[in-house]
Backbone atoms as SQL, in Angstrom:
CREATE TABLE atoms (id INTEGER PRIMARY KEY, chain TEXT, resi INTEGER, resn TEXT, atom TEXT, x REAL, y REAL, z REAL);
INSERT INTO atoms VALUES
  (1, 'A', 1, 'MET', 'N', -35.123, 54.508, 22.069),
  (2, 'A', 1, 'MET', 'CA', -36.128, 55.324, 22.395),
  (3, 'A', 1, 'MET', 'C', -36.686, 54.920, 23.807),
  (4, 'A', 2, 'ASP', 'N', -37.005, 55.709, 24.660),
  (5, 'A', 2, 'ASP', 'CA', -37.486, 55.440, 25.987),
  (6, 'A', 2, 'ASP', 'C', -38.845, 54.975, 25.856),
  (7, 'A', 3, 'SER', 'N', -39.379, 54.004, 26.343),
  (8, 'A', 3, 'SER', 'CA', -40.721, 53.256, 26.284),
  (9, 'A', 3, 'SER', 'C', -41.899, 54.208, 26.594),
  (10, 'A', 4, 'LYS', 'N', -41.662, 54.841, 27.828),
  (11, 'A', 4, 'LYS', 'CA', -42.672, 55.763, 28.292),
  (12, 'A', 4, 'LYS', 'C', -42.735, 56.956, 27.254),
  (13, 'A', 5, 'TYR', 'N', -41.766, 57.526, 26.900),
  (14, 'A', 5, 'TYR', 'CA', -41.804, 58.556, 25.798),
  (15, 'A', 5, 'TYR', 'C', -42.411, 58.130, 24.522),
  (16, 'A', 6, 'TYR', 'N', -42.160, 56.990, 24.238),
  (17, 'A', 6, 'TYR', 'CA', -42.816, 56.160, 22.963),
  (18, 'A', 6, 'TYR', 'C', -44.318, 56.323, 23.222),
  (19, 'A', 7, 'CYS', 'N', -44.571, 55.616, 24.333),
  (20, 'A', 7, 'CYS', 'CA', -46.134, 55.331, 24.512),
  (21, 'A', 7, 'CYS', 'C', -46.729, 56.615, 24.655),
  (22, 'A', 8, 'ASP', 'N', -46.303, 57.715, 25.402),
  (23, 'A', 8, 'ASP', 'CA', -46.900, 59.077, 25.375),
  (24, 'A', 8, 'ASP', 'C', -47.008, 59.578, 23.949),
  (25, 'A', 9, 'THR', 'N', -45.929, 59.481, 23.235),
  (26, 'A', 9, 'THR', 'CA', -46.139, 60.136, 21.892),
  (27, 'A', 9, 'THR', 'C', -47.326, 59.508, 21.076),
  (28, 'A', 10, 'VAL', 'N', -47.242, 58.097, 21.107),
  (29, 'A', 10, 'VAL', 'CA', -48.212, 57.550, 20.293),
  (30, 'A', 10, 'VAL', 'C', -49.694, 57.570, 20.807),
  (31, 'A', 11, 'GLN', 'N', -49.807, 57.682, 22.153),
  (32, 'A', 11, 'GLN', 'CA', -50.869, 58.030, 22.785),
  (33, 'A', 11, 'GLN', 'C', -51.567, 59.276, 22.350),
  (34, 'A', 12, 'SER', 'N', -50.560, 60.243, 22.204),
  (35, 'A', 12, 'SER', 'CA', -50.887, 61.655, 21.761),
  (36, 'A', 12, 'SER', 'C', -51.280, 61.661, 20.396),
  (37, 'A', 13, 'GLU', 'N', -50.609, 60.840, 19.477),
  (38, 'A', 13, 'GLU', 'CA', -51.069, 60.877, 18.067),
  (39, 'A', 13, 'GLU', 'C', -52.310, 60.076, 17.913),
  (40, 'A', 14, 'LEU', 'N', -52.698, 59.034, 18.612),
  (41, 'A', 14, 'LEU', 'CA', -53.915, 58.295, 18.475),
  (42, 'A', 14, 'LEU', 'C', -55.129, 59.224, 19.119),
  (43, 'A', 15, 'SER', 'N', -54.727, 60.060, 20.118),
  (44, 'A', 15, 'SER', 'CA', -55.801, 60.866, 20.533),
  (45, 'A', 15, 'SER', 'C', -56.184, 61.961, 19.317),
  (46, 'A', 16, 'GLY', 'N', -55.260, 62.479, 18.732),
  (47, 'A', 16, 'GLY', 'CA', -55.445, 63.185, 17.429),
  (48, 'A', 16, 'GLY', 'C', -56.345, 62.606, 16.489),
  (49, 'A', 17, 'LEU', 'N', -56.099, 61.115, 16.359),
  (50, 'A', 17, 'LEU', 'CA', -56.828, 60.480, 15.220),
  (51, 'A', 17, 'LEU', 'C', -58.156, 60.280, 15.702),
  (52, 'A', 18, 'LYS', 'N', -58.359, 60.172, 16.985),
  (53, 'A', 18, 'LYS', 'CA', -59.739, 60.028, 17.551),
  (54, 'A', 18, 'LYS', 'C', -60.535, 61.290, 17.406),
  (55, 'A', 19, 'ALA', 'N', -59.857, 62.542, 17.456),
  (56, 'A', 19, 'ALA', 'CA', -60.534, 63.734, 17.481),
  (57, 'A', 19, 'ALA', 'C', -61.082, 63.928, 15.990),
  (58, 'A', 20, 'ARG', 'N', -60.247, 63.390, 15.054),
  (59, 'A', 20, 'ARG', 'CA', -60.562, 63.440, 13.557),
  (60, 'A', 20, 'ARG', 'C', -61.730, 62.478, 13.393),
  (61, 'A', 21, 'ALA', 'N', -61.656, 61.398, 14.018),
  (62, 'A', 21, 'ALA', 'CA', -62.780, 60.469, 13.864),
  (63, 'A', 21, 'ALA', 'C', -64.099, 60.958, 14.374),
  (64, 'A', 22, 'TYR', 'N', -64.115, 61.850, 15.345),
  (65, 'A', 22, 'TYR', 'CA', -65.364, 62.375, 15.739),
  (66, 'A', 22, 'TYR', 'C', -65.671, 63.591, 14.873),
  (67, 'A', 23, 'ASP', 'N', -64.629, 64.185, 14.491),
  (68, 'A', 23, 'ASP', 'CA', -65.108, 65.242, 13.447),
  (69, 'A', 23, 'ASP', 'C', -65.704, 64.676, 12.272),
  (70, 'A', 24, 'THR', 'N', -65.191, 63.481, 11.799),
  (71, 'A', 24, 'THR', 'CA', -65.885, 62.754, 10.688),
  (72, 'A', 24, 'THR', 'C', -67.212, 62.406, 11.158),
  (73, 'A', 25, 'LEU', 'N', -67.491, 61.924, 12.192),
  (74, 'A', 25, 'LEU', 'CA', -68.926, 61.597, 12.720),
  (75, 'A', 25, 'LEU', 'C', -69.759, 62.828, 12.865),
  (76, 'A', 26, 'ARG', 'N', -69.288, 63.747, 13.254),
  (77, 'A', 26, 'ARG', 'CA', -70.317, 65.172, 13.147),
  (78, 'A', 26, 'ARG', 'C', -70.543, 65.490, 11.822),
  (79, 'A', 27, 'GLN', 'N', -69.588, 65.501, 10.907),
  (80, 'A', 27, 'GLN', 'CA', -69.858, 65.858, 9.388),
  (81, 'A', 27, 'GLN', 'C', -70.864, 64.950, 8.894),
  (82, 'A', 28, 'LEU', 'N', -70.873, 63.588, 9.171),
  (83, 'A', 28, 'LEU', 'CA', -71.672, 62.595, 8.683),
  (84, 'A', 28, 'LEU', 'C', -73.167, 62.888, 9.200),
  (85, 'A', 29, 'GLU', 'N', -73.219, 63.394, 10.514),
  (86, 'A', 29, 'GLU', 'CA', -74.673, 63.584, 11.101),
  (87, 'A', 29, 'GLU', 'C', -75.190, 64.860, 10.265),
  (88, 'A', 30, 'LYS', 'N', -74.351, 65.777, 9.699),
  (89, 'A', 30, 'LYS', 'CA', -74.878, 66.846, 8.963),
  (90, 'A', 30, 'LYS', 'C', -75.411, 66.552, 7.721),
  (91, 'A', 31, 'MET', 'N', -74.921, 65.326, 7.030),
  (92, 'A', 31, 'MET', 'CA', -75.279, 65.017, 5.616),
  (93, 'A', 31, 'MET', 'C', -76.600, 64.619, 5.358),
  (94, 'A', 32, 'PRO', 'N', -77.281, 65.263, 4.393),
  (95, 'A', 32, 'PRO', 'CA', -78.514, 64.897, 4.026),
  (96, 'A', 32, 'PRO', 'C', -79.102, 63.712, 3.879),
  (97, 'A', 33, 'ASN', 'N', -78.153, 62.696, 3.373),
  (98, 'A', 33, 'ASN', 'CA', -78.519, 61.325, 3.273),
  (99, 'A', 33, 'ASN', 'C', -77.926, 60.534, 4.218),
  (100, 'A', 34, 'LYS', 'N', -77.842, 60.919, 5.417),
  (101, 'A', 34, 'LYS', 'CA', -77.180, 60.203, 6.633),
  (102, 'A', 34, 'LYS', 'C', -77.695, 58.926, 6.866),
  (103, 'A', 35, 'ASP', 'N', -79.169, 58.741, 6.608),
  (104, 'A', 35, 'ASP', 'CA', -79.562, 57.469, 6.916),
  (105, 'A', 35, 'ASP', 'C', -79.111, 56.401, 5.855),
  (106, 'A', 36, 'LYS', 'N', -78.762, 56.681, 4.663),
  (107, 'A', 36, 'LYS', 'CA', -78.088, 55.702, 3.854),
  (108, 'A', 36, 'LYS', 'C', -76.777, 55.205, 4.289),
  (109, 'A', 37, 'LEU', 'N', -76.157, 56.173, 5.161),
  (110, 'A', 37, 'LEU', 'CA', -74.713, 55.996, 5.661),
  (111, 'A', 37, 'LEU', 'C', -74.562, 55.246, 6.966),
  (112, 'A', 38, 'ALA', 'N', -75.596, 54.624, 7.207),
  (113, 'A', 38, 'ALA', 'CA', -75.565, 53.756, 8.704),
  (114, 'A', 38, 'ALA', 'C', -74.427, 52.836, 8.573),
  (115, 'A', 39, 'PRO', 'N', -73.988, 52.081, 7.554),
  (116, 'A', 39, 'PRO', 'CA', -72.908, 51.141, 7.863),
  (117, 'A', 39, 'PRO', 'C', -71.538, 52.074, 7.916),
  (118, 'A', 40, 'GLN', 'N', -71.576, 53.140, 7.389),
  (119, 'A', 40, 'GLN', 'CA', -70.260, 54.100, 7.455),
  (120, 'A', 40, 'GLN', 'C', -70.238, 54.613, 8.930),
  (121, 'A', 41, 'PHE', 'N', -71.362, 54.945, 9.508),
  (122, 'A', 41, 'PHE', 'CA', -71.511, 55.427, 10.872),
  (123, 'A', 41, 'PHE', 'C', -70.793, 54.311, 11.740),
  (124, 'A', 42, 'GLN', 'N', -71.256, 53.195, 11.543),
  (125, 'A', 42, 'GLN', 'CA', -70.850, 51.818, 12.441),
  (126, 'A', 42, 'GLN', 'C', -69.226, 51.828, 12.033),
  (127, 'A', 43, 'GLU', 'N', -68.762, 51.940, 10.935),
  (128, 'A', 43, 'GLU', 'CA', -67.458, 51.789, 10.561),
  (129, 'A', 43, 'GLU', 'C', -66.610, 52.779, 11.440),
  (130, 'A', 44, 'VAL', 'N', -66.993, 54.083, 11.391),
  (131, 'A', 44, 'VAL', 'CA', -66.265, 55.003, 12.187),
  (132, 'A', 44, 'VAL', 'C', -66.328, 54.919, 13.737),
  (133, 'A', 45, 'HIS', 'N', -67.667, 54.508, 14.149),
  (134, 'A', 45, 'HIS', 'CA', -67.668, 54.145, 15.566),
  (135, 'A', 45, 'HIS', 'C', -66.766, 53.071, 15.931),
  (136, 'A', 46, 'ALA', 'N', -66.697, 52.003, 15.090),
  (137, 'A', 46, 'ALA', 'CA', -65.778, 50.967, 15.479),
  (138, 'A', 46, 'ALA', 'C', -64.271, 51.391, 15.583),
  (139, 'A', 47, 'LEU', 'N', -63.981, 52.392, 14.604),
  (140, 'A', 47, 'LEU', 'CA', -62.547, 53.008, 14.381),
  (141, 'A', 47, 'LEU', 'C', -62.354, 53.690, 15.963),
  (142, 'A', 48, 'VAL', 'N', -63.282, 54.432, 16.451),
  (143, 'A', 48, 'VAL', 'CA', -63.219, 55.073, 17.598),
  (144, 'A', 48, 'VAL', 'C', -62.941, 54.246, 18.867),
  (145, 'A', 49, 'ASP', 'N', -63.988, 53.135, 18.839),
  (146, 'A', 49, 'ASP', 'CA', -63.671, 52.067, 19.709),
  (147, 'A', 49, 'ASP', 'C', -62.327, 51.495, 19.753),
  (148, 'A', 50, 'ASP', 'N', -61.646, 51.118, 18.613),
  (149, 'A', 50, 'ASP', 'CA', -60.525, 50.597, 18.632),
  (150, 'A', 50, 'ASP', 'C', -59.451, 51.455, 18.974),
  (151, 'A', 51, 'LEU', 'N', -59.482, 52.946, 18.836),
  (152, 'A', 51, 'LEU', 'CA', -58.627, 53.904, 19.308),
  (153, 'A', 51, 'LEU', 'C', -58.784, 53.921, 20.713),
  (154, 'A', 52, 'ASN', 'N', -59.934, 53.819, 21.233),
  (155, 'A', 52, 'ASN', 'CA', -59.986, 53.822, 22.774),
  (156, 'A', 52, 'ASN', 'C', -59.330, 52.748, 23.453),
  (157, 'A', 53, 'VAL', 'N', -59.405, 51.589, 22.855),
  (158, 'A', 53, 'VAL', 'CA', -58.795, 50.286, 23.365),
  (159, 'A', 53, 'VAL', 'C', -57.351, 50.470, 23.448),
  (160, 'A', 54, 'THR', 'N', -56.742, 51.001, 22.322),
  (161, 'A', 54, 'THR', 'CA', -55.285, 51.055, 22.122),
  (162, 'A', 54, 'THR', 'C', -54.669, 52.185, 23.017),
  (163, 'A', 55, 'ILE', 'N', -55.427, 53.419, 23.068),
  (164, 'A', 55, 'ILE', 'CA', -55.114, 54.377, 23.987),
  (165, 'A', 55, 'ILE', 'C', -54.921, 54.028, 25.345),
  (166, 'A', 56, 'GLY', 'N', -56.053, 53.076, 25.809),
  (167, 'A', 56, 'GLY', 'CA', -56.111, 52.750, 27.230),
  (168, 'A', 56, 'GLY', 'C', -55.146, 51.811, 27.503),
  (169, 'A', 57, 'ARG', 'N', -54.552, 51.045, 26.574),
  (170, 'A', 57, 'ARG', 'CA', -53.534, 50.041, 26.611),
  (171, 'A', 57, 'ARG', 'C', -52.296, 50.665, 26.799),
  (172, 'A', 58, 'LEU', 'N', -52.059, 51.791, 26.145),
  (173, 'A', 58, 'LEU', 'CA', -50.692, 52.729, 26.221),
  (174, 'A', 58, 'LEU', 'C', -50.691, 53.183, 27.440),
  (175, 'A', 59, 'ARG', 'N', -51.871, 53.837, 28.080),
  (176, 'A', 59, 'ARG', 'CA', -51.775, 54.436, 29.295),
  (177, 'A', 59, 'ARG', 'C', -51.397, 53.403, 30.403),
  (178, 'A', 60, 'SER', 'N', -51.973, 52.030, 30.294),
  (179, 'A', 60, 'SER', 'CA', -51.990, 51.233, 31.502),
  (180, 'A', 60, 'SER', 'C', -50.675, 50.117, 31.337),
  (181, 'A', 61, 'GLU', 'N', -50.389, 49.913, 30.288),
  (182, 'A', 61, 'GLU', 'CA', -49.693, 48.665, 29.985),
  (183, 'A', 61, 'GLU', 'C', -48.338, 49.125, 29.078),
  (184, 'A', 62, 'CYS', 'N', -47.865, 50.385, 29.267),
  (185, 'A', 62, 'CYS', 'CA', -46.616, 50.680, 28.626),
  (186, 'A', 62, 'CYS', 'C', -45.437, 49.817, 29.041),
  (187, 'A', 63, 'PRO', 'N', -44.970, 48.715, 28.125),
  (188, 'A', 63, 'PRO', 'CA', -43.848, 47.794, 28.686),
  (189, 'A', 63, 'PRO', 'C', -42.503, 48.523, 28.691),
  (190, 'A', 64, 'VAL', 'N', -41.717, 48.024, 29.392),
  (191, 'A', 64, 'VAL', 'CA', -40.310, 48.583, 29.428),
  (192, 'A', 64, 'VAL', 'C', -39.647, 48.119, 28.025),
  (193, 'A', 65, 'ASP', 'N', -39.910, 47.050, 27.504),
  (194, 'A', 65, 'ASP', 'CA', -39.400, 46.735, 26.226),
  (195, 'A', 65, 'ASP', 'C', -40.735, 46.489, 25.283),
  (196, 'A', 66, 'PHE', 'N', -40.801, 47.583, 24.514),
  (197, 'A', 66, 'PHE', 'CA', -42.123, 47.564, 23.589),
  (198, 'A', 66, 'PHE', 'C', -41.878, 47.114, 22.200),
  (199, 'A', 67, 'SER', 'N', -40.647, 46.710, 21.941),
  (200, 'A', 67, 'SER', 'CA', -40.286, 46.328, 20.443),
  (201, 'A', 67, 'SER', 'C', -41.231, 45.317, 19.705),
  (202, 'A', 68, 'SER', 'N', -41.779, 44.403, 20.616),
  (203, 'A', 68, 'SER', 'CA', -42.543, 43.528, 19.911),
  (204, 'A', 68, 'SER', 'C', -44.012, 44.090, 19.638),
  (205, 'A', 69, 'GLN', 'N', -44.359, 45.115, 20.348),
  (206, 'A', 69, 'GLN', 'CA', -45.625, 45.796, 20.200),
  (207, 'A', 69, 'GLN', 'C', -45.563, 47.005, 19.334),
  (208, 'A', 70, 'ARG', 'N', -44.377, 47.417, 19.344),
  (209, 'A', 70, 'ARG', 'CA', -44.263, 48.675, 18.528),
  (210, 'A', 70, 'ARG', 'C', -44.603, 48.453, 17.053),
  (211, 'A', 71, 'SER', 'N', -44.212, 47.365, 16.491),
  (212, 'A', 71, 'SER', 'CA', -44.657, 47.114, 15.006),
  (213, 'A', 71, 'SER', 'C', -46.070, 47.197, 14.902),
  (214, 'A', 72, 'GLU', 'N', -46.812, 46.359, 15.714),
  (215, 'A', 72, 'GLU', 'CA', -48.257, 46.305, 15.690),
  (216, 'A', 72, 'GLU', 'C', -48.890, 47.637, 15.855),
  (217, 'A', 73, 'ILE', 'N', -48.350, 48.451, 16.721),
  (218, 'A', 73, 'ILE', 'CA', -49.041, 49.732, 17.086),
  (219, 'A', 73, 'ILE', 'C', -48.977, 50.714, 15.902),
  (220, 'A', 74, 'GLU', 'N', -47.615, 50.815, 15.318),
  (221, 'A', 74, 'GLU', 'CA', -47.299, 51.535, 14.093),
  (222, 'A', 74, 'GLU', 'C', -47.970, 51.124, 12.980),
  (223, 'A', 75, 'LYS', 'N', -48.288, 49.839, 12.814),
  (224, 'A', 75, 'LYS', 'CA', -49.156, 49.238, 11.665),
  (225, 'A', 75, 'LYS', 'C', -50.605, 49.849, 11.861),
  (226, 'A', 76, 'LYS', 'N', -51.179, 49.623, 13.062),
  (227, 'A', 76, 'LYS', 'CA', -52.519, 50.028, 13.323),
  (228, 'A', 76, 'LYS', 'C', -52.598, 51.547, 13.143),
  (229, 'A', 77, 'LYS', 'N', -51.682, 52.499, 13.543),
  (230, 'A', 77, 'LYS', 'CA', -51.717, 53.756, 13.407),
  (231, 'A', 77, 'LYS', 'C', -51.853, 54.189, 12.081),
  (232, 'A', 78, 'ILE', 'N', -51.103, 53.521, 11.098),
  (233, 'A', 78, 'ILE', 'CA', -51.046, 53.892, 9.613),
  (234, 'A', 78, 'ILE', 'C', -52.389, 53.447, 9.111),
  (235, 'A', 79, 'GLU', 'N', -52.913, 52.371, 9.565),
  (236, 'A', 79, 'GLU', 'CA', -54.100, 51.925, 8.931),
  (237, 'A', 79, 'GLU', 'C', -55.243, 52.898, 9.267),
  (238, 'A', 80, 'LEU', 'N', -55.291, 53.244, 10.550),
  (239, 'A', 80, 'LEU', 'CA', -56.432, 54.139, 11.066),
  (240, 'A', 80, 'LEU', 'C', -56.353, 55.533, 10.284),
  (241, 'A', 81, 'LEU', 'N', -55.057, 56.069, 10.395),
  (242, 'A', 81, 'LEU', 'CA', -54.679, 57.266, 9.557),
  (243, 'A', 81, 'LEU', 'C', -55.423, 57.236, 8.006),
  (244, 'A', 82, 'ALA', 'N', -55.164, 56.003, 7.456),
  (245, 'A', 82, 'ALA', 'CA', -55.420, 55.965, 6.066),
  (246, 'A', 82, 'ALA', 'C', -56.880, 55.805, 5.841),
  (247, 'A', 83, 'LYS', 'N', -57.567, 55.120, 6.932),
  (248, 'A', 83, 'LYS', 'CA', -58.907, 55.093, 6.754),
  (249, 'A', 83, 'LYS', 'C', -59.666, 56.368, 6.912),
  (250, 'A', 84, 'ILE', 'N', -59.073, 57.272, 7.992),
  (251, 'A', 84, 'ILE', 'CA', -59.730, 58.581, 8.301),
  (252, 'A', 84, 'ILE', 'C', -59.448, 59.419, 7.027),
  (253, 'A', 85, 'ASP', 'N', -58.300, 59.395, 6.518),
  (254, 'A', 85, 'ASP', 'CA', -57.965, 60.221, 5.324),
  (255, 'A', 85, 'ASP', 'C', -58.935, 59.823, 4.263),
  (256, 'A', 86, 'TRP', 'N', -59.066, 58.521, 4.155),
  (257, 'A', 86, 'TRP', 'CA', -59.952, 58.014, 2.923),
  (258, 'A', 86, 'TRP', 'C', -61.324, 58.624, 3.107),
  (259, 'A', 87, 'TRP', 'N', -62.004, 58.627, 4.451),
  (260, 'A', 87, 'TRP', 'CA', -63.289, 59.172, 4.538),
  (261, 'A', 87, 'TRP', 'C', -63.244, 60.451, 4.357),
  (262, 'A', 88, 'ASP', 'N', -62.314, 61.232, 4.750),
  (263, 'A', 88, 'ASP', 'CA', -62.358, 62.824, 4.543),
  (264, 'A', 88, 'ASP', 'C', -62.354, 63.095, 3.015),
  (265, 'A', 89, 'GLN', 'N', -61.532, 62.571, 2.141),
  (266, 'A', 89, 'GLN', 'CA', -61.418, 62.620, 0.681),
  (267, 'A', 89, 'GLN', 'C', -62.618, 62.067, 0.103),
  (268, 'A', 90, 'GLU', 'N', -63.058, 61.009, 0.501),
  (269, 'A', 90, 'GLU', 'CA', -64.215, 60.459, -0.245),
  (270, 'A', 90, 'GLU', 'C', -65.530, 61.016, 0.064),
  (271, 'A', 91, 'HIS', 'N', -65.730, 61.588, 1.392),
  (272, 'A', 91, 'HIS', 'CA', -67.201, 62.210, 1.713),
  (273, 'A', 91, 'HIS', 'C', -67.324, 63.661, 1.927),
  (274, 'A', 92, 'PHE', 'N', -66.189, 64.212, 2.123),
  (275, 'A', 92, 'PHE', 'CA', -66.202, 65.695, 2.227),
  (276, 'A', 92, 'PHE', 'C', -65.367, 66.413, 1.250),
  (277, 'A', 93, 'PRO', 'N', -66.159, 67.355, 0.638),
  (278, 'A', 93, 'PRO', 'CA', -65.513, 68.317, -0.455),
  (279, 'A', 93, 'PRO', 'C', -64.306, 69.096, 0.349),
  (280, 'A', 94, 'GLY', 'N', -62.959, 68.981, -0.302),
  (281, 'A', 94, 'GLY', 'CA', -62.006, 69.527, 0.342),
  (282, 'A', 94, 'GLY', 'C', -61.093, 68.877, 1.195),
  (283, 'A', 95, 'GLY', 'N', -61.517, 67.686, 1.549),
  (284, 'A', 95, 'GLY', 'CA', -60.807, 66.811, 2.190),
  (285, 'A', 95, 'GLY', 'C', -61.087, 66.839, 3.773),
  (286, 'A', 96, 'TYR', 'N', -60.099, 66.930, 4.629),
  (287, 'A', 96, 'TYR', 'CA', -60.256, 66.870, 5.982),
  (288, 'A', 96, 'TYR', 'C', -61.341, 67.903, 6.493),
  (289, 'A', 97, 'ALA', 'N', -62.283, 67.158, 7.210),
  (290, 'A', 97, 'ALA', 'CA', -63.653, 68.165, 7.648),
  (291, 'A', 97, 'ALA', 'C', -63.293, 68.730, 9.131),
  (292, 'A', 98, 'GLY', 'N', -62.152, 68.350, 9.901),
  (293, 'A', 98, 'GLY', 'CA', -62.165, 68.680, 11.197),
  (294, 'A', 98, 'GLY', 'C', -61.563, 70.083, 11.464),
  (295, 'A', 99, 'GLY', 'N', -61.410, 70.365, 12.793),
  (296, 'A', 99, 'GLY', 'CA', -60.819, 71.644, 13.115),
  (297, 'A', 99, 'GLY', 'C', -59.640, 71.548, 13.918);
Protein backbone atom coordinates (compact mmCIF):
# COMPACT_ATOMS: atom_id res chain seq x y z
CA MET A 1 0.00 0.00 0.00
CA ASP A 2 1.30 3.44 -0.90
CA SER A 3 2.25 5.36 2.24
CA LYS A 4 0.59 8.60 1.08
CA TYR A 5 -2.65 6.74 0.40
CA TYR A 6 -2.45 5.05 3.79
CA CYS A 7 -1.81 8.33 5.61
CA ASP A 8 -4.66 10.05 3.77
CA THR A 9 -7.04 7.17 4.52
CA VAL A 10 -6.19 6.99 8.21
CA GLN A 11 -6.30 10.78 8.48
CA SER A 12 -9.82 10.69 7.06
CA GLU A 13 -10.88 7.91 9.46
CA LEU A 14 -9.44 9.78 12.45
CA SER A 15 -11.19 12.97 11.36
CA GLY A 16 -14.44 10.99 11.43
CA LEU A 17 -13.64 9.77 14.95
CA LYS A 18 -12.89 13.34 15.94
CA ALA A 19 -16.31 14.42 14.65
CA ARG A 20 -17.92 11.64 16.72
CA ALA A 21 -15.99 12.81 19.78
CA TYR A 22 -17.30 16.35 19.24
CA ASP A 23 -20.82 14.94 18.86
CA THR A 24 -20.32 13.16 22.18
CA LEU A 25 -19.21 16.42 23.81
CA ARG A 26 -22.29 18.22 22.49
CA GLN A 27 -24.52 15.47 23.90
CA LEU A 28 -22.73 15.63 27.26
CA GLU A 29 -23.36 19.39 27.36
CA LYS A 30 -27.10 18.74 27.07
CA MET A 31 -27.25 16.25 29.93
CA PRO A 32 -28.96 17.47 33.09
CA ASN A 33 -26.23 16.19 35.40
CA LYS A 34 -23.35 17.51 33.31
CA ASP A 35 -21.58 18.96 36.39
CA LYS A 36 -21.16 15.41 37.68
CA LEU A 37 -19.62 14.42 34.35
CA ALA A 38 -16.59 16.75 34.54
CA PRO A 39 -14.10 13.85 34.51
CA GLN A 40 -15.81 12.42 31.45
CA PHE A 41 -15.63 15.80 29.69
CA GLN A 42 -11.90 15.82 30.37
CA GLU A 43 -11.55 12.29 29.01
CA VAL A 44 -13.35 13.16 25.77
CA HIS A 45 -11.33 16.37 25.40
CA ALA A 46 -8.14 14.34 25.89
CA LEU A 47 -9.36 12.00 23.16
CA VAL A 48 -9.85 14.94 20.80
CA ASP A 49 -6.41 16.33 21.68
CA ASP A 50 -4.85 12.95 20.93
CA LEU A 51 -6.71 12.76 17.63
CA ASN A 52 -5.45 16.23 16.69
CA VAL A 53 -1.84 15.22 17.36
CA THR A 54 -2.14 12.02 15.35
CA ILE A 55 -3.92 13.76 12.44
CA GLY A 56 -1.24 16.45 12.42
CA ARG A 57 1.52 13.84 12.34
CA LEU A 58 -0.13 12.07 9.42
CA ARG A 59 -0.36 15.37 7.52
CA SER A 60 3.21 16.46 8.09
CA GLU A 61 5.25 13.31 8.71
CA CYS A 62 3.85 10.60 6.47
CA PRO A 63 6.96 8.46 5.97
CA VAL A 64 7.84 6.55 2.83
CA ASP A 65 8.07 3.37 4.89
CA PHE A 66 5.37 3.52 7.54
CA SER A 67 5.44 -0.13 8.57
CA SER A 68 6.83 0.59 12.03
CA GLN A 69 4.25 3.33 12.71
CA ARG A 70 1.37 1.50 11.06
CA SER A 71 0.91 -0.95 13.92
CA GLU A 72 0.92 1.87 16.48
CA ILE A 73 -1.56 3.96 14.47
CA GLU A 74 -3.92 1.02 13.88
CA LYS A 75 -3.83 0.12 17.58
CA LYS A 76 -4.57 3.73 18.56
CA LYS A 77 -7.41 3.93 16.03
CA ILE A 78 -9.03 0.77 17.43
CA GLU A 79 -8.60 2.05 20.99
CA LEU A 80 -10.17 5.43 20.18
CA LEU A 81 -13.08 3.87 18.31
CA ALA A 82 -13.74 1.51 21.22
CA LYS A 83 -13.74 4.41 23.68
CA ILE A 84 -16.11 6.49 21.57
CA ASP A 85 -18.42 3.50 21.02
CA TRP A 86 -18.39 2.76 24.76
CA TRP A 87 -19.31 6.38 25.51
CA ASP A 88 -22.18 6.28 23.05
CA GLN A 89 -23.57 3.02 24.41
CA GLU A 90 -22.99 3.85 28.06
CA HIS A 91 -24.30 7.41 28.11
CA PHE A 92 -26.77 7.87 25.26
CA PRO A 93 -29.95 5.89 24.72
CA GLY A 94 -29.85 4.20 21.33
CA GLY A 95 -26.06 4.36 20.96
CA TYR A 96 -24.25 6.76 18.65
CA ALA A 97 -25.51 10.29 19.25
CA GLY A 98 -23.87 11.95 16.29
CA GLY A 99 -25.06 12.96 12.89
